[in-house]
C-alpha positions in Angstrom: 4.4 7.8 -23.3 5.0 4.1 -23.3 4.5 2.5 -19.9 7.2 0.1 -18.7 6.5 -3.0 -16.8 8.7 -4.1 -13.8 7.6 -7.7 -13.1 4.1 -7.5 -11.6 4.4 -3.7 -11.3 3.4 -1.2 -14.1 4.1 2.5 -14.4 1.0 4.6 -14.5 2.5 8.1 -14.0 5.9 9.8 -14.4 6.8 13.2 -13.2 8.4 15.3 -10.4 8.6 14.1 -6.8 5.8 16.3 -5.5 3.5 15.4 -8.4 4.2 11.7 -8.0 3.4 11.9 -4.3 0.0 13.6 -5.1 -0.8 10.9 -7.7 0.2 8.1 -5.2 -2.1 9.6 -2.6 -4.9 10.0 -5.1 -4.6 6.3 -6.1 -4.4 5.1 -2.6 -7.6 7.1 -1.7 -9.3 5.3 -4.6 -8.2 1.9 -3.1 -5.2 1.2 -5.4 -1.9 0.2 -3.8 0.8 2.3 -5.3 4.5 2.9 -4.8 7.1 5.4 -6.0 10.3 4.4 -7.9 13.4 6.5 -8.0 12.2 8.9 -5.4 15.7 8.9 -3.6 17.4 10.4 -6.6 14.8 13.2 -6.9 15.1 14.0 -3.3 18.8 14.2 -3.4 18.8 16.5 -6.5 16.0 18.6 -4.9 12.5 18.8 -6.3 12.9 22.5 -6.8 16.2 22.5 -8.8 14.6 21.3 -12.1 17.5 18.9 -12.6 16.1 16.0 -10.6 15.2 12.7 -12.2 11.6 11.7 -12.7 9.7 9.6 -10.2 7.5 6.7 -11.4 4.2 5.8 -9.8 3.9 2.1 -9.9 0.8 -0.2 -9.3 0.1 -3.9 -9.5 -0.5 -5.1 -13.1 -4.0 -6.3 -12.0 -5.0 -2.7 -11.0 -3.5 -1.0 -14.1 -6.7 -0.2 -16.0 -8.5 1.2 -13.0 -5.4 3.2 -11.9 -5.0 4.8 -15.3 -8.7 5.9 -15.2 -8.1 7.4 -11.8 -5.0 9.3 -13.0 -6.7 10.5 -16.2 -9.8 11.7 -14.3 -7.8 13.8 -11.7 -8.6 17.5 -11.5 -5.7 19.8 -12.5 
């Protein structure tokens, strides 16, 4: 997956709404400021319907390397 950059924000994860919320919480507990993009569309189409759009977890470009390590090391 090729990450997209949105100005000073960088995508570090893409998935369903509930997964993105978990990743965001994981990042924030590790001291990384994170935000969700496109969460409104997913909420409207329902996270359980399977037709919702993907939600992006975004972090500041300066924290990208550390954030990717945190996401990769998460326990499934």
